[in-house]
PDB file with SEQRES, HELIX, SHEET and CRYST1 records, atoms N, CA, C and O in Angstrom:
SEQRES   1 A   73  MET LYS LYS LEU LEU ILE VAL LEU PRO ILE LEU VAL PHE          
SEQRES   2 A   73  LEU GLY CYS LYS LYS LYS SER ASP ASP ASN ALA ALA CYS          
SEQRES   3 A   73  ILE ASP GLN SER ALA ILE ASN PRO ASN ILE ASN CYS TYR          
SEQRES   4 A   73  ALA LEU TYR ASP PRO VAL CYS GLY CYS ASP GLY VAL THR          
SEQRES   5 A   73  TYR SER ASN ASP CYS VAL ALA GLY SER ASN GLY VAL ILE          
SEQRES   6 A   73  HIS PHE ILE LYS GLY THR CYS ASN                              
HELIX    1 AA1 LYS A    2  CYS A   26  1                                  25    
HELIX    2 AA2 GLN A   29  ALA A   31  5                                   3    
HELIX    3 AA3 ASP A   56  SER A   61  1                                   6    
SHEET    1 AA1 3 THR A  52  TYR A  53  0                                        
SHEET    2 AA1 3 VAL A  45  GLY A  47 -1                                        
SHEET    3 AA1 3 PHE A  67  LYS A  69 -1                                        
CRYST1    1.000    1.000    1.000  90.00  90.00  90.00 P 1           1          
ATOM      1  N   MET A   1      16.142   0.399 -30.087  1.00  0.00           N  
ATOM      2  CA  MET A   1      15.708  -0.702 -29.262  1.00  0.00           C  
ATOM      3  C   MET A   1      16.687  -0.943 -28.123  1.00  0.00           C  
ATOM      4  O   MET A   1      16.274  -1.234 -27.000  1.00  0.00           O  
ATOM      5  N   LYS A   2      18.002  -0.824 -28.407  1.00  0.00           N  
ATOM      6  CA  LYS A   2      19.002  -1.041 -27.373  1.00  0.00           C  
ATOM      7  C   LYS A   2      18.871   0.000 -26.264  1.00  0.00           C  
ATOM      8  O   LYS A   2      19.050  -0.310 -25.086  1.00  0.00           O  
ATOM      9  N   LYS A   3      18.556   1.240 -26.654  1.00  0.00           N  
ATOM     10  CA  LYS A   3      18.390   2.295 -25.651  1.00  0.00           C  
ATOM     11  C   LYS A   3      17.221   1.981 -24.727  1.00  0.00           C  
ATOM     12  O   LYS A   3      17.298   2.222 -23.522  1.00  0.00           O  
ATOM     13  N   LEU A   4      16.146   1.447 -25.281  1.00  0.00           N  
ATOM     14  CA  LEU A   4      14.981   1.086 -24.482  1.00  0.00           C  
ATOM     15  C   LEU A   4      15.335   0.020 -23.460  1.00  0.00           C  
ATOM     16  O   LEU A   4      14.891   0.084 -22.313  1.00  0.00           O  
ATOM     17  N   LEU A   5      16.131  -0.958 -23.868  1.00  0.00           N  
ATOM     18  CA  LEU A   5      16.534  -2.031 -22.963  1.00  0.00           C  
ATOM     19  C   LEU A   5      17.427  -1.529 -21.838  1.00  0.00           C  
ATOM     20  O   LEU A   5      17.469  -2.136 -20.767  1.00  0.00           O  
ATOM     21  N   ILE A   6      18.127  -0.454 -22.059  1.00  0.00           N  
ATOM     22  CA  ILE A   6      18.979   0.126 -21.024  1.00  0.00           C  
ATOM     23  C   ILE A   6      18.165   1.037 -20.107  1.00  0.00           C  
ATOM     24  O   ILE A   6      18.347   1.012 -18.890  1.00  0.00           O  
ATOM     25  N   VAL A   7      17.287   1.825 -20.671  1.00  0.00           N  
ATOM     26  CA  VAL A   7      16.533   2.813 -19.908  1.00  0.00           C  
ATOM     27  C   VAL A   7      15.405   2.177 -19.100  1.00  0.00           C  
ATOM     28  O   VAL A   7      15.134   2.610 -17.980  1.00  0.00           O  
ATOM     29  N   LEU A   8      14.754   1.171 -19.640  1.00  0.00           N  
ATOM     30  CA  LEU A   8      13.608   0.563 -18.981  1.00  0.00           C  
ATOM     31  C   LEU A   8      13.929   0.042 -17.576  1.00  0.00           C  
ATOM     32  O   LEU A   8      13.186   0.352 -16.645  1.00  0.00           O  
ATOM     33  N   PRO A   9      14.996  -0.731 -17.382  1.00  0.00           N  
ATOM     34  CA  PRO A   9      15.294  -1.198 -16.023  1.00  0.00           C  
ATOM     35  C   PRO A   9      15.566  -0.048 -15.047  1.00  0.00           C  
ATOM     36  O   PRO A   9      15.228  -0.136 -13.866  1.00  0.00           O  
ATOM     37  N   ILE A  10      16.163   1.005 -15.536  1.00  0.00           N  
ATOM     38  CA  ILE A  10      16.437   2.161 -14.674  1.00  0.00           C  
ATOM     39  C   ILE A  10      15.123   2.808 -14.243  1.00  0.00           C  
ATOM     40  O   ILE A  10      14.964   3.161 -13.075  1.00  0.00           O  
ATOM     41  N   LEU A  11      14.185   2.967 -15.169  1.00  0.00           N  
ATOM     42  CA  LEU A  11      12.892   3.549 -14.838  1.00  0.00           C  
ATOM     43  C   LEU A  11      12.119   2.669 -13.857  1.00  0.00           C  
ATOM     44  O   LEU A  11      11.480   3.174 -12.934  1.00  0.00           O  
ATOM     45  N   VAL A  12      12.177   1.372 -14.058  1.00  0.00           N  
ATOM     46  CA  VAL A  12      11.498   0.452 -13.148  1.00  0.00           C  
ATOM     47  C   VAL A  12      12.097   0.573 -11.758  1.00  0.00           C  
ATOM     48  O   VAL A  12      11.359   0.624 -10.774  1.00  0.00           O  
ATOM     49  N   PHE A  13      13.421   0.620 -11.658  1.00  0.00           N  
ATOM     50  CA  PHE A  13      14.088   0.751 -10.366  1.00  0.00           C  
ATOM     51  C   PHE A  13      13.680   2.044  -9.671  1.00  0.00           C  
ATOM     52  O   PHE A  13      13.373   2.038  -8.479  1.00  0.00           O  
ATOM     53  N   LEU A  14      13.674   3.138 -10.398  1.00  0.00           N  
ATOM     54  CA  LEU A  14      13.303   4.419  -9.804  1.00  0.00           C  
ATOM     55  C   LEU A  14      11.842   4.426  -9.369  1.00  0.00           C  
ATOM     56  O   LEU A  14      11.506   4.990  -8.328  1.00  0.00           O  
ATOM     57  N   GLY A  15      10.981   3.805 -10.157  1.00  0.00           N  
ATOM     58  CA  GLY A  15       9.572   3.706  -9.794  1.00  0.00           C  
ATOM     59  C   GLY A  15       9.379   2.905  -8.523  1.00  0.00           C  
ATOM     60  O   GLY A  15       8.563   3.273  -7.678  1.00  0.00           O  
ATOM     61  N   CYS A  16      10.110   1.823  -8.375  1.00  0.00           N  
ATOM     62  CA  CYS A  16      10.013   1.005  -7.169  1.00  0.00           C  
ATOM     63  C   CYS A  16      10.551   1.759  -5.962  1.00  0.00           C  
ATOM     64  O   CYS A  16       9.992   1.666  -4.869  1.00  0.00           O  
ATOM     65  N   LYS A  17      11.620   2.497  -6.153  1.00  0.00           N  
ATOM     66  CA  LYS A  17      12.185   3.264  -5.051  1.00  0.00           C  
ATOM     67  C   LYS A  17      11.190   4.304  -4.568  1.00  0.00           C  
ATOM     68  O   LYS A  17      11.038   4.488  -3.360  1.00  0.00           O  
ATOM     69  N   LYS A  18      10.512   4.985  -5.474  1.00  0.00           N  
ATOM     70  CA  LYS A  18       9.541   5.991  -5.082  1.00  0.00           C  
ATOM     71  C   LYS A  18       8.389   5.353  -4.321  1.00  0.00           C  
ATOM     72  O   LYS A  18       7.919   5.917  -3.333  1.00  0.00           O  
ATOM     73  N   LYS A  19       7.930   4.197  -4.756  1.00  0.00           N  
ATOM     74  CA  LYS A  19       6.826   3.525  -4.087  1.00  0.00           C  
ATOM     75  C   LYS A  19       7.206   3.183  -2.662  1.00  0.00           C  
ATOM     76  O   LYS A  19       6.390   3.365  -1.759  1.00  0.00           O  
ATOM     77  N   SER A  20       8.417   2.692  -2.422  1.00  0.00           N  
ATOM     78  CA  SER A  20       8.823   2.345  -1.071  1.00  0.00           C  
ATOM     79  C   SER A  20       8.934   3.593  -0.210  1.00  0.00           C  
ATOM     80  O   SER A  20       8.634   3.545   0.983  1.00  0.00           O  
ATOM     81  N   ASP A  21       9.364   4.725  -0.797  1.00  0.00           N  
ATOM     82  CA  ASP A  21       9.396   5.979  -0.046  1.00  0.00           C  
ATOM     83  C   ASP A  21       7.983   6.405   0.330  1.00  0.00           C  
ATOM     84  O   ASP A  21       7.746   6.880   1.441  1.00  0.00           O  
ATOM     85  N   ASP A  22       7.036   6.233  -0.608  1.00  0.00           N  
ATOM     86  CA  ASP A  22       5.646   6.568  -0.325  1.00  0.00           C  
ATOM     87  C   ASP A  22       5.109   5.699   0.803  1.00  0.00           C  
ATOM     88  O   ASP A  22       4.378   6.184   1.666  1.00  0.00           O  
ATOM     89  N   ASN A  23       5.466   4.420   0.804  1.00  0.00           N  
ATOM     90  CA  ASN A  23       5.003   3.516   1.846  1.00  0.00           C  
ATOM     91  C   ASN A  23       5.517   3.929   3.208  1.00  0.00           C  
ATOM     92  O   ASN A  23       4.816   3.757   4.205  1.00  0.00           O  
ATOM     93  N   ALA A  24       6.723   4.469   3.277  1.00  0.00           N  
ATOM     94  CA  ALA A  24       7.277   4.894   4.556  1.00  0.00           C  
ATOM     95  C   ALA A  24       6.427   6.006   5.160  1.00  0.00           C  
ATOM     96  O   ALA A  24       6.274   6.071   6.380  1.00  0.00           O  
ATOM     97  N   ALA A  25       5.873   6.879   4.325  1.00  0.00           N  
ATOM     98  CA  ALA A  25       5.024   7.965   4.809  1.00  0.00           C  
ATOM     99  C   ALA A  25       3.586   7.505   4.993  1.00  0.00           C  
ATOM    100  O   ALA A  25       2.778   8.222   5.583  1.00  0.00           O  
ATOM    101  N   CYS A  26       3.260   6.330   4.502  1.00  0.00           N  
ATOM    102  CA  CYS A  26       1.899   5.829   4.497  1.00  0.00           C  
ATOM    103  C   CYS A  26       1.640   4.819   5.612  1.00  0.00           C  
ATOM    104  O   CYS A  26       0.515   4.706   6.100  1.00  0.00           O  
ATOM    105  N   ILE A  27       2.662   4.096   6.010  1.00  0.00           N  
ATOM    106  CA  ILE A  27       2.525   3.037   6.996  1.00  0.00           C  
ATOM    107  C   ILE A  27       3.165   3.473   8.314  1.00  0.00           C  
ATOM    108  O   ILE A  27       4.325   3.884   8.352  1.00  0.00           O  
ATOM    109  N   ASP A  28       2.390   3.375   9.387  1.00  0.00           N  
ATOM    110  CA  ASP A  28       2.908   3.638  10.726  1.00  0.00           C  
ATOM    111  C   ASP A  28       3.324   2.295  11.315  1.00  0.00           C  
ATOM    112  O   ASP A  28       2.483   1.513  11.758  1.00  0.00           O  
ATOM    113  N   GLN A  29       4.617   2.041  11.314  1.00  0.00           N  
ATOM    114  CA  GLN A  29       5.135   0.752  11.774  1.00  0.00           C  
ATOM    115  C   GLN A  29       4.707   0.438  13.207  1.00  0.00           C  
ATOM    116  O   GLN A  29       4.501  -0.726  13.552  1.00  0.00           O  
ATOM    117  N   SER A  30       4.574   1.464  14.035  1.00  0.00           N  
ATOM    118  CA  SER A  30       4.192   1.232  15.437  1.00  0.00           C  
ATOM    119  C   SER A  30       2.722   0.842  15.582  1.00  0.00           C  
ATOM    120  O   SER A  30       2.320   0.346  16.635  1.00  0.00           O  
ATOM    121  N   ALA A  31       1.912   1.059  14.540  1.00  0.00           N  
ATOM    122  CA  ALA A  31       0.484   0.739  14.602  1.00  0.00           C  
ATOM    123  C   ALA A  31       0.171  -0.654  14.059  1.00  0.00           C  
ATOM    124  O   ALA A  31      -0.971  -1.105  14.144  1.00  0.00           O  
ATOM    125  N   ILE A  32       1.157  -1.330  13.508  1.00  0.00           N  
ATOM    126  CA  ILE A  32       0.931  -2.670  12.960  1.00  0.00           C  
ATOM    127  C   ILE A  32       0.682  -3.637  14.120  1.00  0.00           C  
ATOM    128  O   ILE A  32       1.503  -3.765  15.027  1.00  0.00           O  
ATOM    129  N   ASN A  33      -0.469  -4.312  14.070  1.00  0.00           N  
ATOM    130  CA  ASN A  33      -0.824  -5.258  15.116  1.00  0.00           C  
ATOM    131  C   ASN A  33      -1.631  -6.402  14.514  1.00  0.00           C  
ATOM    132  O   ASN A  33      -2.842  -6.279  14.335  1.00  0.00           O  
ATOM    133  N   PRO A  34      -0.965  -7.520  14.199  1.00  0.00           N  
ATOM    134  CA  PRO A  34      -1.665  -8.654  13.593  1.00  0.00           C  
ATOM    135  C   PRO A  34      -2.612  -9.364  14.567  1.00  0.00           C  
ATOM    136  O   PRO A  34      -3.377 -10.233  14.149  1.00  0.00           O  
ATOM    137  N   ASN A  35      -2.574  -9.015  15.833  1.00  0.00           N  
ATOM    138  CA  ASN A  35      -3.411  -9.674  16.838  1.00  0.00           C  
ATOM    139  C   ASN A  35      -4.767  -9.005  17.033  1.00  0.00           C  
ATOM    140  O   ASN A  35      -5.581  -9.486  17.822  1.00  0.00           O  
ATOM    141  N   ILE A  36      -5.023  -7.906  16.331  1.00  0.00           N  
ATOM    142  CA  ILE A  36      -6.327  -7.241  16.436  1.00  0.00           C  
ATOM    143  C   ILE A  36      -7.386  -8.121  15.792  1.00  0.00           C  
ATOM    144  O   ILE A  36      -7.193  -8.623  14.685  1.00  0.00           O  
ATOM    145  N   ASN A  37      -8.502  -8.308  16.481  1.00  0.00           N  
ATOM    146  CA  ASN A  37      -9.619  -9.081  15.934  1.00  0.00           C  
ATOM    147  C   ASN A  37     -10.542  -8.144  15.175  1.00  0.00           C  
ATOM    148  O   ASN A  37     -11.386  -7.477  15.773  1.00  0.00           O  
ATOM    149  N   CYS A  38     -10.384  -8.093  13.872  1.00  0.00           N  
ATOM    150  CA  CYS A  38     -11.223  -7.236  13.031  1.00  0.00           C  
ATOM    151  C   CYS A  38     -12.511  -7.973  12.667  1.00  0.00           C  
ATOM    152  O   CYS A  38     -12.550  -9.201  12.599  1.00  0.00           O  
ATOM    153  N   TYR A  39     -13.546  -7.196  12.438  1.00  0.00           N  
ATOM    154  CA  TYR A  39     -14.830  -7.758  12.031  1.00  0.00           C  
ATOM    155  C   TYR A  39     -14.726  -8.309  10.617  1.00  0.00           C  
ATOM    156  O   TYR A  39     -13.872  -7.884   9.838  1.00  0.00           O  
ATOM    157  N   ALA A  40     -15.599  -9.259  10.288  1.00  0.00           N  
ATOM    158  CA  ALA A  40     -15.531  -9.970   9.015  1.00  0.00           C  
ATOM    159  C   ALA A  40     -16.396  -9.336   7.932  1.00  0.00           C  
ATOM    160  O   ALA A  40     -16.719  -9.996   6.945  1.00  0.00           O  
ATOM    161  N   LEU A  41     -16.773  -8.091   8.091  1.00  0.00           N  
ATOM    162  CA  LEU A  41     -17.582  -7.385   7.106  1.00  0.00           C  
ATOM    163  C   LEU A  41     -16.699  -6.950   5.934  1.00  0.00           C  
ATOM    164  O   LEU A  41     -15.656  -6.328   6.138  1.00  0.00           O  
ATOM    165  N   TYR A  42     -17.122  -7.281   4.696  1.00  0.00           N  
ATOM    166  CA  TYR A  42     -16.369  -6.854   3.522  1.00  0.00           C  
ATOM    167  C   TYR A  42     -16.868  -5.482   3.103  1.00  0.00           C  
ATOM    168  O   TYR A  42     -17.948  -5.346   2.528  1.00  0.00           O  
ATOM    169  N   ASP A  43     -16.072  -4.478   3.398  1.00  0.00           N  
ATOM    170  CA  ASP A  43     -16.356  -3.090   3.053  1.00  0.00           C  
ATOM    171  C   ASP A  43     -15.016  -2.498   2.612  1.00  0.00           C  
ATOM    172  O   ASP A  43     -14.383  -1.770   3.378  1.00  0.00           O  
ATOM    173  N   PRO A  44     -14.574  -2.803   1.380  1.00  0.00           N  
ATOM    174  CA  PRO A  44     -13.196  -2.534   0.963  1.00  0.00           C  
ATOM    175  C   PRO A  44     -12.780  -1.074   1.038  1.00  0.00           C  
ATOM    176  O   PRO A  44     -13.562  -0.155   0.796  1.00  0.00           O  
ATOM    177  N   VAL A  45     -11.509  -0.906   1.385  1.00  0.00           N  
ATOM    178  CA  VAL A  45     -10.877   0.407   1.383  1.00  0.00           C  
ATOM    179  C   VAL A  45      -9.565   0.297   0.627  1.00  0.00           C  
ATOM    180  O   VAL A  45      -8.919  -0.751   0.616  1.00  0.00           O  
ATOM    181  N   CYS A  46      -9.189   1.393  -0.001  1.00  0.00           N  
ATOM    182  CA  CYS A  46      -7.918   1.454  -0.730  1.00  0.00           C  
ATOM    183  C   CYS A  46      -6.922   2.217   0.131  1.00  0.00           C  
ATOM    184  O   CYS A  46      -7.096   3.405   0.403  1.00  0.00           O  
ATOM    185  N   GLY A  47      -5.889   1.527   0.551  1.00  0.00           N  
ATOM    186  CA  GLY A  47      -4.862   2.160   1.374  1.00  0.00           C  
ATOM    187  C   GLY A  47      -3.964   3.060   0.561  1.00  0.00           C  
ATOM    188  O   GLY A  47      -3.843   2.905  -0.654  1.00  0.00           O  
ATOM    189  N   CYS A  48      -3.335   4.002   1.239  1.00  0.00           N  
ATOM    190  CA  CYS A  48      -2.415   4.919   0.567  1.00  0.00           C  
ATOM    191  C   CYS A  48      -1.208   4.183  -0.011  1.00  0.00           C  
ATOM    192  O   CYS A  48      -0.438   4.759  -0.778  1.00  0.00           O  
ATOM    193  N   ASP A  49      -1.041   2.912   0.356  1.00  0.00           N  
ATOM    194  CA  ASP A  49       0.032   2.102  -0.197  1.00  0.00           C  
ATOM    195  C   ASP A  49      -0.380   1.378  -1.475  1.00  0.00           C  
ATOM    196  O   ASP A  49       0.401   0.615  -2.042  1.00  0.00           O  
ATOM    197  N   GLY A  50      -1.632   1.625  -1.932  1.00  0.00           N  
ATOM    198  CA  GLY A  50      -2.108   1.023  -3.169  1.00  0.00           C  
ATOM    199  C   GLY A  50      -2.652  -0.382  -3.008  1.00  0.00           C  
ATOM    200  O   GLY A  50      -2.870  -1.077  -4.001  1.00  0.00           O  
ATOM    201  N   VAL A  51      -2.875  -0.811  -1.777  1.00  0.00           N  
ATOM    202  CA  VAL A  51      -3.395  -2.151  -1.498  1.00  0.00           C  
ATOM    203  C   VAL A  51      -4.858  -2.042  -1.093  1.00  0.00           C  
ATOM    204  O   VAL A  51      -5.222  -1.159  -0.316  1.00  0.00           O  
ATOM    205  N   THR A  52      -5.709  -2.940  -1.616  1.00  0.00           N  
ATOM    206  CA  THR A  52      -7.105  -2.995  -1.206  1.00  0.00           C  
ATOM    207  C   THR A  52      -7.200  -3.883   0.027  1.00  0.00           C  
ATOM    208  O   THR A  52      -6.763  -5.034   0.015  1.00  0.00           O  
ATOM    209  N   TYR A  53      -7.779  -3.327   1.097  1.00  0.00           N  
ATOM    210  CA  TYR A  53      -7.996  -4.059   2.342  1.00  0.00           C  
ATOM    211  C   TYR A  53      -9.485  -4.353   2.463  1.00  0.00           C  
ATOM    212  O   TYR A  53     -10.307  -3.593   1.951  1.00  0.00           O  
ATOM    213  N   SER A  54      -9.841  -5.441   3.131  1.00  0.00           N  
ATOM    214  CA  SER A  54     -11.245  -5.854   3.202  1.00  0.00           C  
ATOM    215  C   SER A  54     -12.112  -4.877   3.988  1.00  0.00           C  
ATOM    216  O   SER A  54     -13.320  -4.811   3.759  1.00  0.00           O  
ATOM    217  N   ASN A  55     -11.525  -4.118   4.908  1.00  0.00           N  
ATOM    218  CA  ASN A  55     -12.256  -3.071   5.623  1.00  0.00           C  
ATOM    219  C   ASN A  55     -11.263  -2.149   6.336  1.00  0.00           C  
ATOM    220  O   ASN A  55     -10.055  -2.388   6.319  1.00  0.00           O  
ATOM    221  N   ASP A  56     -11.782  -1.111   6.953  1.00  0.00           N  
ATOM    222  CA  ASP A  56     -10.916  -0.125   7.602  1.00  0.00           C  
ATOM    223  C   ASP A  56     -10.146  -0.699   8.782  1.00  0.00           C  
ATOM    224  O   ASP A  56      -9.021  -0.279   9.050  1.00  0.00           O  
ATOM    225  N   CYS A  57     -10.740  -1.654   9.488  1.00  0.00           N  
ATOM    226  CA  CYS A  57     -10.058  -2.272  10.624  1.00  0.00           C  
ATOM    227  C   CYS A  57      -8.815  -3.037  10.166  1.00  0.00           C  
ATOM    228  O   CYS A  57      -7.758  -2.943  10.791  1.00  0.00           O  
ATOM    229  N   VAL A  58      -8.945  -3.782   9.090  1.00  0.00           N  
ATOM    230  CA  VAL A  58      -7.810  -4.547   8.559  1.00  0.00           C  
ATOM    231  C   VAL A  58      -6.722  -3.582   8.087  1.00  0.00           C  
ATOM    232  O   VAL A  58      -5.537  -3.825   8.316  1.00  0.00           O  
ATOM    233  N   ALA A  59      -7.113  -2.503   7.438  1.00  0.00           N  
ATOM    234  CA  ALA A  59      -6.133  -1.503   6.999  1.00  0.00           C  
ATOM    235  C   ALA A  59      -5.401  -0.925   8.205  1.00  0.00           C  
ATOM    236  O   ALA A  59      -4.174  -0.823   8.199  1.00  0.00           O  
ATOM    237  N   GLY A  60      -6.139  -0.555   9.222  1.00  0.00           N  
ATOM    238  CA  GLY A  60      -5.532   0.013  10.427  1.00  0.00           C  
ATOM    239  C   GLY A  60      -4.610  -0.964  11.132  1.00  0.00           C  
ATOM    240  O   GLY A  60      -3.556  -0.568  11.630  1.00  0.00           O  
ATOM    241  N   SER A  61      -4.989  -2.240  11.182  1.00  0.00           N  
ATOM    242  CA  SER A  61      -4.143  -3.228  11.849  1.00  0.00           C  
ATOM    243  C   SER A  61      -2.858  -3.495  11.068  1.00  0.00           C  
ATOM    244  O   SER A  61      -1.900  -4.048  11.607  1.00  0.00           O  
ATOM    245  N   ASN A  62      -2.846  -3.097   9.793  1.00  0.00           N  
ATOM    246  CA  ASN A  62      -1.635  -3.191   8.974  1.00  0.00           C  
ATOM    247  C   ASN A  62      -0.833  -1.900   8.994  1.00  0.00           C  
ATOM    248  O   ASN A  62       0.155  -1.770   8.270  1.00  0.00           O  
ATOM    249  N   GLY A  63      -1.251  -0.943   9.818  1.00  0.00           N  
ATOM    250  CA  GLY A  63      -0.509   0.302   9.976  1.00  0.00           C  
ATOM    251  C   GLY A  63      -0.799   1.364   8.948  1.00  0.00           C  
ATOM    252  O   GLY A  63      -0.116   2.387   8.908  1.00  0.00           O  
ATOM    253  N   VAL A  64      -1.813   1.144   8.102  1.00  0.00           N  
ATOM    254  CA  VAL A  64      -2.137   2.122   7.064  1.00  0.00           C  
ATOM    255  C   VAL A  64      -2.702   3.380   7.711  1.00  0.00           C  
ATOM    256  O   VAL A  64      -3.655   3.313   8.487  1.00  0.00           O  
ATOM    257  N   ILE A  65      -2.123   4.501   7.394  1.00  0.00           N  
ATOM    258  CA  ILE A  65      -2.513   5.772   8.008  1.00  0.00           C  
ATOM    259  C   ILE A  65      -3.705   6.396   7.294  1.00  0.00           C  
ATOM    260  O   ILE A  65      -4.617   6.897   7.951  1.00  0.00           O  
ATOM    261  N   HIS A  66      -3.717   6.376   5.966  1.00  0.00           N  
ATOM    262  CA  HIS A  66      -4.780   6.997   5.172  1.00  0.00           C  
ATOM    263  C   HIS A  66      -5.348   5.986   4.183  1.00  0.00           C  
ATOM    264  O   HIS A  66      -4.614   5.193   3.594  1.00  0.00           O  
ATOM    265  N   PHE A  67      -6.663   6.027   4.012  1.00  0.00           N  
ATOM    266  CA  PHE A  67      -7.308   5.164   3.033  1.00  0.00           C  
ATOM    267  C   PHE A  67      -8.619   5.815   2.598  1.00  0.00           C  
ATOM    268  O   PHE A  67      -9.146   6.708   3.262  1.00  0.00           O  
ATOM    269  N   ILE A  68      -9.130   5.335   1.451  1.00  0.00           N  
ATOM    270  CA  ILE A  68     -10.409   5.819   0.962  1.00  0.00           C  
ATOM    271  C   ILE A  68     -11.320   4.617   0.739  1.00  0.00           C  
ATOM    272  O   ILE A  68     -10.849   3.502   0.516  1.00  0.00           O  
ATOM    273  N   LYS A  69     -12.618   4.855   0.801  1.00  0.00           N  
ATOM    274  CA  LYS A  69     -13.600   3.775   0.568  1.00  0.00           C  
ATOM    275  C   LYS A  69     -13.498   3.279  -0.858  1.00  0.00           C  
ATOM    276  O   LYS A  69     -13.303   4.058  -1.791  1.00  0.00           O  
ATOM    277  N   GLY A  70     -13.631   1.970  -1.016  1.00  0.00           N  
ATOM    278  CA  GLY A  70     -13.605   1.349  -2.331  1.00  0.00           C  
ATOM    279  C   GLY A  70     -12.302   0.629  -2.597  1.00  0.00           C  
ATOM    280  O   GLY A  70     -11.339   0.745  -1.839  1.00  0.00           O  
ATOM    281  N   THR A  71     -12.291  -0.114  -3.681  1.00  0.00           N  
ATOM    282  CA  THR A  71     -11.099  -0.882  -4.052  1.00  0.00           C  
ATOM    283  C   THR A  71     -10.099  -0.004  -4.803  1.00  0.00           C  
ATOM    284  O   THR A  71     -10.456   1.015  -5.395  1.00  0.00           O  
ATOM    285  N   CYS A  72      -8.870  -0.419  -4.760  1.00  0.00           N  
ATOM    286  CA  CYS A  72      -7.812   0.273  -5.527  1.00  0.00           C  
ATOM    287  C   CYS A  72      -7.924  -0.140  -6.988  1.00  0.00           C  
ATOM    288  O   CYS A  72      -8.385  -1.240  -7.293  1.00  0.00           O  
ATOM    289  N   ASN A  73      -7.508   0.726  -7.876  1.00  0.00           N  
ATOM    290  CA  ASN A  73      -7.553   0.406  -9.312  1.00  0.00           C  
ATOM    291  C   ASN A  73      -6.390  -0.444  -9.713  1.00  0.00           C  
ATOM    292  O   ASN A  73      -6.267  -0.808 -10.883  1.00  0.00           O  
TER     293      ASN A  73                                                      
END                                                                             
């Protein structure tokens, strides 16, 4: 049990680090534009960052480079 308590935080830290690295390749910081007027149609897409966006326009305005139709799991 003691080993689990030591190893678990390390695994969580490494998992979080990998996710942030993935986000760096997934989000184009120069494409982020909160001033874009996106349409209000709910047609969800799952961004490569693991976030469900209400539509492709919202994903794009958040700098998401790749996404697929549908919600994220």
